Kinemage of the C-alpha trace (Angstrom):
@kinemage 1
@onewidth
@group {chain A} dominant
@subgroup {mainchain}
@vectorlist {calphas} color= white
{ca arg a 1} P 166.121 201.216 137.584
{ca pro a 2} L 169.425 202.506 138.944
{ca gly a 3} L 171.811 199.674 139.847
{ca his a 4} L 169.802 196.989 137.915
{ca his a 5} L 171.578 197.465 134.517
{ca his a 6} L 174.918 196.091 135.538
{ca leu a 7} L 176.363 192.920 133.946
{ca his a 8} L 175.721 190.704 136.929
{ca ser a 9} L 172.015 191.601 137.194
{ca leu a 10} L 171.521 191.399 133.478
{ca ala a 11} L 173.225 187.945 133.355
{ca ala a 12} L 170.988 186.720 136.189
{ca glu a 13} L 167.875 187.942 134.337
{ca ala a 14} L 168.990 186.305 131.076
{ca gly a 15} L 169.944 183.058 132.707
{ca ser a 16} L 173.731 183.245 132.181
{ca val a 17} L 176.380 185.507 130.582
{ca glu a 18} L 176.390 183.257 127.444
{ca asp a 19} L 172.774 184.577 126.851
{ca leu a 20} L 173.819 188.217 126.718
{ca glu a 21} L 174.714 190.296 123.632
{ca leu a 22} L 176.792 193.430 123.703
{ca glu a 23} L 173.622 195.475 122.964
{ca asp a 24} L 172.117 194.097 126.130
{ca val a 25} L 174.794 195.452 128.466
{ca met a 26} L 176.096 198.597 126.624
{ca lys a 27} L 174.079 201.748 126.760
{ca ile a 28} L 174.620 204.637 124.400
{ca gly a 29} L 174.631 208.086 126.044
{ca tyr a 30} L 175.370 211.694 125.282
{ca lys a 31} L 177.469 212.193 122.158
{ca asp a 32} L 177.386 208.436 121.558
{ca ile a 33} L 179.432 207.628 124.660
{ca arg a 34} L 179.102 203.929 125.329
{ca cys a 35} L 178.726 202.872 128.924
{ca val a 36} L 178.706 199.546 130.733
{ca glu a 37} L 178.221 199.103 134.465
{ca ser a 38} L 179.956 195.935 135.730
{ca gly a 39} L 178.605 195.966 139.278
{ca gly a 40} L 180.240 193.843 141.911
{ca pro a 41} L 179.686 191.319 144.716
{ca glu a 42} L 177.186 191.830 147.474
{ca pro a 43} L 178.553 193.976 150.285
{ca gly a 44} L 180.800 191.854 152.556
{ca val a 45} L 180.922 188.960 150.151
{ca gly a 46} L 183.464 188.177 147.463
{ca cys a 47} L 186.113 190.300 145.784
{ca ala a 48} L 185.299 193.399 143.794
{ca gly a 49} L 188.477 193.003 141.819
{ca arg a 50} L 187.411 189.594 140.573
{ca gly a 51} L 184.118 191.136 139.428
{ca val a 52} L 186.058 193.767 137.363
{ca ile a 53} L 188.243 191.138 135.772
{ca thr a 54} L 185.202 188.997 134.990
{ca ser a 55} L 183.435 191.990 133.393
{ca ile a 56} L 186.383 192.954 131.240
{ca asn a 57} L 186.696 189.329 129.997
{ca leu a 58} L 183.036 189.277 129.158
{ca leu a 59} L 183.255 192.518 127.290
{ca glu a 60} L 186.214 191.157 125.292
{ca gln a 61} L 184.145 188.002 124.419
{ca leu a 62} L 181.200 190.196 123.350
{ca gly a 63} L 183.497 192.232 121.075
{ca ala a 64} L 183.325 195.533 122.979
{ca tyr a 65} L 186.964 196.306 122.250
{ca ala a 66} L 186.865 195.233 118.595
{ca ser a 67} L 188.337 197.653 116.029
{ca ser a 68} L 184.851 197.730 114.484
{ca glu a 69} L 183.569 199.580 117.555
{ca asn a 70} L 185.880 202.563 116.658
{ca leu a 71} L 186.721 203.395 120.262
{ca asp a 72} L 188.990 206.324 120.910
{ca tyr a 73} L 189.402 205.736 124.683
{ca val a 74} L 188.412 203.196 127.291
{ca phe a 75} L 188.049 204.392 130.899
{ca tyr a 76} L 187.575 202.245 133.986
{ca asp a 77} L 186.021 203.824 137.084
{ca val a 78} L 186.703 201.378 139.922
{ca leu a 79} L 186.181 201.487 143.693
{ca gly a 80} L 188.974 203.076 145.715
{ca asp a 81} L 188.264 200.871 148.629
{ca val a 82} L 188.394 197.438 147.064
{ca val a 83} L 188.291 194.798 149.731
{ca cys a 84} L 190.916 192.549 148.123
{ca gly a 85} L 194.269 194.481 148.299
{ca gly a 86} L 195.845 192.661 145.455
{ca phe a 87} L 193.672 194.472 142.902
{ca ala a 88} L 194.196 198.123 143.806
{ca met a 89} L 197.364 200.018 144.542
{ca pro a 90} L 198.156 203.619 145.314
{ca ile a 91} L 199.201 205.684 142.351
């Protein structure tokens, strides 16, 4: 189900983020690329930047960035039209 595998939906289904394991939120794709979709607030409600920060903190707690994960690179694909201007800036 597209859009239903992001952290916020999975946490709601599990009961809370404390009930999630890294394997619940991380999907392994082509050439063992590990992917996580953080999602964001409902349109017109909340701050997308806060959702990104919350997701990064959760991934840290779950050990996604641990040296045992043997990550070469970490990429973040974020919205260009984030509603709270303090999160995004032109590059």
